[in-house]
Structures are given as structure tokens and as C-alpha cells.
C-alpha positions, 0 to 999 in steps of 0.5 A: 525473461523475468520482468516486474509488473508496474501499475502505471496509475499507481506509479504516477498519480500516487504520491510517495508517502510522507510524514507530516511533521519531521519528514523522514527520508530514510528507508521504511521499516519494511524488509524491502524498498517496495511500496505498499499497494492497496485498494480502497472501496466502500460497499464494493465501489472503489474510491476513485481519484481521491485524496486519502489521509492515513494515520499511523495508530498511536503515533503523530504520523500522517500520510497523504495518498491519492487513489487512481481510477481503480481505487488503488494506491501505492505508498511507502508505509512501514510495518505497523497499524494504520487508520484511514482517517479522511477521504476527499473524493473529486467534486465531493466534500471530505468525510471521515472513515476511521477504517483500520488496517495493518501493514506487515512485510510490505503488504496489507495484512489479512485483506484479500488483494490489499483491499480496504473496505470502508465500513463506516463513513461520516461527513467530516465534522464541522466545528461548532461556532459557540464558545470559540477558542480557535481564531486566526487568519489565513493568507496567501502572501499579504492577502486574506484567502477564502479556503478550508483548513483541514484539521486532524485530531489525534489521541488515545481516546478520540480522533477525528478530522474537521474542516474550518472555513475562512472568510474572504478576508482570511479570518477563521474561527472554531470551537474545538474540544481539548486534545491534540491537533494538526492542521494537515492542509489547505483546500482551495479552488478544488485543489489541496496545499500541504501545510502542517502546524501542530497545536493543543487545546487544553482547558479550552485554550489553544497552545502552540509549543506549550504557549497560549495563542489567541490567534493563529497566523497561517500564510501560504505562498501566492500562485507564481508558476504557470502551466498548461496541459494539452495534446496536439489539438486541444487543451486538457481541462479538469486534469488533476496536477500533482506536484511533489518535491524530491527529497535530498539524497533520496531520489526515490522519495518525494513529498507532496506539495500541492494538487491543482486542477486545470481550467477549461483552457488546460491552464494551472498555477503552482504556488511559489516554490523553494529551490529544489527538484520537483516532479509533476504528475498528470491525472485525467479520466483519459490519461495518467502520465507514465513518466513524470515531468521533472523541473528545477527551481533555482533562485525562484526560477523554473528550469525545464531541461536546463532552460528558463521556463515561464510556462511549464508545458505538458503535452499528452498523447491524443485520444487514440483508444475508443470503445464501447461496453455492452452485454447481450441486451444493452450498454453497460454503464457505471463501470471501469475498463481495466487494461495492462500491457507493454509499451513500445519502449518495453515498460509494463503498465496498467491503467483504467478508464471509466465508461460513460452513460452510453457505455463509451470509453476512451483513453490516451496511450503510447504505442505498444501492445495491450489487453483489456483484463477486467471490467469493474462494475459497482457490484461485480468484477468480470474477467476479460481477455481482449488484446489490441495494439497501438501502432503509430498512434492508432488502435489496431485489433485483429490487424485492422484499425477499429474501435475496441468494442467489448461484449460481456455475458449477461448476468448468469449467476445470482446469490444471497448472503444471509445468516442461518436465521435468514436475515440478509447480510451485506458484504462480498464473496470471492469466486474462482473458476476451476479448470481441468488444468488446475488453473483458476480465475478469480471474481469478486461480487458485492451484495446490495442492501438485500444481500443479493450478489451477482456475476457475469460468468461463462459456462464452467465450474466454479467455487465460492472460496470466501467472503467478508462482511461490511463493517465486521473486518474479518474474512469468511470461509466458504467452499461451495461448488456450482456450475454455469451451464447454458447460462443457467446456475446449477448446484449439485446438478439441480438448476437454481435461481440463486445460490444462498450462502448461510453464515454461521453465527459468532462461533469463537469468543476469545481472550488473549493475555500477556501473563495476567494482563489483556493483550490489547489492540493487537491482531490474531491470525487463524487458518484452517488445518488444511491450509485453504482458509486464512483470516485475522481479527483485531483484539479489543482493548480488553484482549477479547476477540470474536470470529464467525467460523464454520464447523471444521478444524482450525489453528491459531498461527500467530498473534501480533501485539501492540508492543511490536512483538509477534508471538508464534502460536500453535494452538489447534481447535475445532468448531462443532455445531457452532461451538468451540472445542479444544482437545474435545473439551467445550470452551466458552472462551478460547483463552490464549496466553502469549509467551513472555519476552525472552530475547532482547538485543541491539543492532549497532553500526560501528558502535552506533545504534541503527534501526532495521528488521531481523529475520531469525529461524529455529535450527535443528528442526527441518520439518517445521522450524520456527521463523521470527522477525523483530524490528529494532527502533531508532535506538537499535533495540529489539525484543522477541517472544521465543520459546526454548530452542536453538536459533540463528540470526540469518538476515538483518534488513537495515533501514538504509536499504542494505542487508547484513547476513549475520549467522549469529547463533544463540539458544533460549533455555528456560526462557533465558538467552545463551550464547556459546553456552554462556548466559547472556543479558542481550543479543548484540548484533554488530553489522558490517560497514558499507563496503560496496557502492556503485551504479548500475546503468543500461548504456547512459540511462540509470536502472530505475529499479532492480536487484544486484546479486553477489556470490561469495567465491571463498565461501566465508560469507553467508549469502544474503538478500540481493542488493536493491537498485534505486535510481541507478545506485546500490550499496552492500555490507560485505566483510573481507573476502572474494566475491562475484557479481553474477546477475542483475535484474532490471525490473523493466528489461529483465535479467542480465548475467555477469562474471565480474569478480572483486575483493574486499580487503581491509574494507576496500574494494579491489578490482583487478588488483586496483582499489576502486571507490565505486563498483559500476555495472552496465547492463550492456556488458552482460548477457541474457 
């Protein structure tokens, strides 16, 4: 049975990404509805339970996400370049990071397992008090409010985030340099309220919508709605409550309203809310809700399950998982225990919980079957496989009720990361265990300030496969074998106290040009010729880049440019004695010129422009056809850098969640576009209208997420991607023809087979000779 794994911590505590300014509920520019998953770390330590401000490079868009107990987050981010601007850890002050990363095909590009390592963090800027130019009053209702305004500056040359404190009467003042700013929220009483206001400082004066403002007036709602979090015996204090509002017509899309923290009695208050539907998530070190609490606000009154609720009451499970963590000598502290499993209701989950100063941990779980999968310490991650069960609210292991005691090996592997010159470096290394069956287990270790790293490894054969340096933003290539025998390290059969990994100096100095102009602020990807190593590097504003590559043979794969185009490059080079060679010729600078834009086009829906992503592949080259993707903007326009060849547009992924299989063929000859042998100015793609809509349920319950597969019976339609199911709804663009719904994949329940035929005639859905407005599916009518 095929099932999709979900990290519960991500689904619950992580807020769906939203754009500050005009909220856009449309589907993002990814090729699927899947959210981007990542993990944020600093010096190898996960940034846990933190509010993170993410900005899109070159745009006025911000996203708020919250990391879980593993430092992971999940957010709706379109393909593009981003920067982690600021971080607010629990019980700590805000600080800035300015760490860049790229999203491509719904994945964080070039970073192992989506990890983003903060290389430079700085305490958040406090505005100066001389030459005051920003003044105002912050109120809740009619009263002044003492709080911190979180203000972000954006622009081409300077970015930063500031906090401005208001006094007890709500007055605030600050000195800000010229530039564009956005108030992104209000931090008060350990919580955060999303608030947005743009302004500009020009010649020392504050402007709002181009008009001078001597004072800014900020008013947020008063606390109105009461709530409480508790289990069967006691209240849950110090729990973080995350409130989101569901966006109209987009049930899977939400926006953050506020976060608050429960008091010692488990109580919390929410500010006055506009009418609409809302979701509450609960986070605590012992619990993260796998199901959000939903409620409605109608004419200012809260309704839960249709009933007027004066208090929003959230009941969490009792603590039913207790355990200890230790090695051969002593308890292990300052660690995180990571679990995964399946609830009794068939839902796959993942979660983590911290270990206290005595090596104890605890959690609250539904009935189900689980296992401990890994232990994360500050400088290492250790794999574990310790299954257990929660039955009738009690922990069962090996058929008996007991505590969950985890025993890890002592540290058996030590190494050092250093330059060839002998200077210690800070970063991380990736290690794999190699088995006779060919399977691998992955480990990750981080260095301390002296360059030393360590792992808890059982006896076996291992290989260091790669690494990264703090602050340099690039992966490192290694292929170093070693063994652990009787808890001792052996390299080439010789016992050693530690494994030194010496890094080459910078061996590639490169320059990327677009014609005679430097290709600034893009990304270049490189892999080894044998495909065992892949890395990427960002381009500087002058088009230059540098890489540390060991001696060997490499290939430049592609270059992503700031204008949104992606240039496929097939340039081989080698590193010999730390120097770069192309075809045996020494290269002081590895110069690469990207091909020019050879294809422009538009996507339209019934004559109107529509945004989306296009997948194109070269024809008549079975061995290595060129694949290309392009994104069409809000005006439906796209462009590509394609070499001469014959191509076909296979699939168009539209931002409304639908796909369209075009099948349109074209050629690029001498850098010009030809269709049907005729010279053409641009490639125009007119997508079919939405002709199939329906619901997918399992009994009475809508299928939350899944895929619906449709086959063509008459063979006139080129099969495209499956239709995505979101909250029980799907839609599809199909031309006239005969079709068959063959399969539905519920990401929680598995695959269900169907044999449901229908027709599209003059754009109408016909089932058994009758026109229908909705083609509805129930999993109970299928078979597995």
C-alpha cells in the first residue's frame, strides 16, 4: 500500500506561507501543491520552535514560518530566491541572519535534505535615538500598548530588520535611514501579532503612500476571546498557540493572525477577530496537535462545532510516553528524540521531543504504533530503531507496559576538518554506513570550534560522502572509507585516533557572462563526471564565483539566472593539482557564456493570460534529451534559452492547480523559433478550459490530499500529470474525448482502483449518457 509520509510537527505548528501586503491565495509557482520542507540550523544546532521571517529576494514579499522541535518548517514558497531575514527563538530576542537559499521544483536547491545553515547571525538592530524621524502611537483599542514593533527594511543595496519599542502609553520613536520599510508585526507578552504597514524614508522624512507623515498611528484589536489548554488532570502552561485564518475558496491555504503563550493555568486570549473560519494549532515540548482545532466567528461570536463558545477549550492527551536516554557511561542531555509512526486511525506522523538535564523525555501520543528513529545532539545525529506501541493510552514495548529507555553507543568515531595548510575549519560532514546488501544509513556530524567532529557508530564499514563549511554556502566532495571494529576507528586497516579530512584550497575561479554582460546573482550547479557528487554556488553581482573542488573530473550542468531563465550547460573540466583545466588547457578563470534567449511565448486561457510553469523536452535524441522548464508571469509571458533543436511542450502546470498536456512541437534553428516549418515570433500556448470538476470522499469524509488518475480511452489525448486532490476537491482540463478514472491515491489510506468511464462532449461532462455538473468519487466504491 502506497502511503505518503507526513511530519505532524510540520503540518500543525508550521503556518502556511503567506505574503505580507496583498495576500495571494493562488497556487504557487511550483509544479505541484506540495509545500516546501526545510530545516534551519546554526552551527549544526537546529533552530527549534522559532518564528522565522523569510523574504523573497528582489521582491516585497515576506513569509512567516514557525520551526518545530527539530528545527524543521513547511511553507508554500514559489520557485525563486529567498533570504532568511530574522529569527525569534522562544524566550530569546530577535536576531538577523541574511542567509540565502533557492527553491526549485518545490525543493530547497543544493542543500542536503533541505538544510539551511545560518552562517552569520547578528543581534537585531535597535534604532538610534538621535535625529528622530519615525514617531507614532501603538494602541490596542483605545489604550496605549507597550510592545515591540518589528520593522523590516528592503532594497537592492541594504536590508535589515529592526525592533522599535513603544512605551506604556503606546508612543514610539526611532531614527531610520532612507529606504523602504515594512512593519511586519507586533511582539507583545511573548507572542506575535501580524500587522502590515509599508512606509518609506526619503531625505530623512517618513512617507506613507507618497505622503509625508509626522506620526504613524497603529491600532491592533483588544484581547476578546478566551481559551484554555488542558489534559484530563491539569492545565498545559507555556504552550504556544498559533492562530491562522482560512482564506476564502482556498481551504488548504491559511494566513497567520497571531501566536500567544498559555499562562500557568493553561489560559490564553485571542484578539478580536473578523468574521471567518479559523484554525488553532497547539505546540508544547510534550505535544504538537496532529489535528487543528477549527472554529468560526460570526458577527464577532466564536462558534465551535456550531455552538456558541465563551471559552475555546482544547483538550490534549495525557503524557503517556516517558523514557530515558543514555550511553555506556552516563545520561545523554541536550538532545532531541525523534519518532515516527502510524496512529490507530492510519495517519503517518513524525515528531520530536527534547531531553532534560538528567536524560529524561516525555510526550503525549494517540494510540498507534511508533518507533524512535534518531537522536539529535548538538554536534551529531545518531540513527535508532526502537519500536513501541501506545495502546489504550499506555506505552507497550515487547508486549509489556514500561518506560522507553534508549541506550546509545559511546562516541566511537572522531575526526577533524582542516585545510591542506593544517588550519582547522568549522562545518559538517556526511557519513554513510555501507552494508553488504548495498543499503545505506546516513549520519551527520558538526565540528566544534577546533574542527573536531564525532559520531556514535556501531561496528561496520562507513564512508564520508561529503560536507560543508560554515559561512561558505557550498557542499564539499569526499569519498573516504573507514571501519569501526570493536568500537575503534580503522583507516586502511590501521587503527587511528581520528580521521583527518583535508580540504583543497579554492580550485575554481569562474565567470559567467550573458553575452558581454556579467550574469549576476544567479546560481551555477556542478557535478562530478561519475555522478556521485553535486554542488552549487551562487554568482556574485559581477558574475564571478569560486569553488573548492578536489582533483577529479567535473561537469557544469546548468545555470539559473536572475531573470528567471535556466541555461543548460554541458561544460566538462577537470581539477589537477588544485588547478582548473579544460581540454587539457590551464584556465586561470573558468569562463562560461550562457546561450541567448531564443524562445519567448505566452500562455492563455480563453484568450486571457494565465501564469504557470512549462515543461519542455528535446525530441529525437533518445540518449540524452535536453529538458527545460520556464515560468510564465502574471501576464502569461515566458522565455527560454534553448540551443538549436526540435522540441515538444509536454506539460503546462497552471497556478490554479490544474495541468494541461499541450503536445505542441517547435524548432529552434539558428536561434530562431519555427512552428510547422514557418518562422514565428513567439510560441503561443492556449490551454484547454477546466471541463472536469468533482469531489473525492471516503464515506462521508473528504479526502484531505491525494491524486486522481485519468486515462484516455480513444487515445486522442496525451496523458499528463494526475489531478491533485485538496480537501476533497479536484479539477482537470480535458478536451472532448472518452476517458476513464482508473485510480485514486489517498495519501493517508493508499491506492484505490476504479473503472469509471465518462466523456467530454462540447466541453460538458457526460456519465452514462447524462450530463453532470460534478464528477464525484467515493473511495468505498473502489478496490485495493
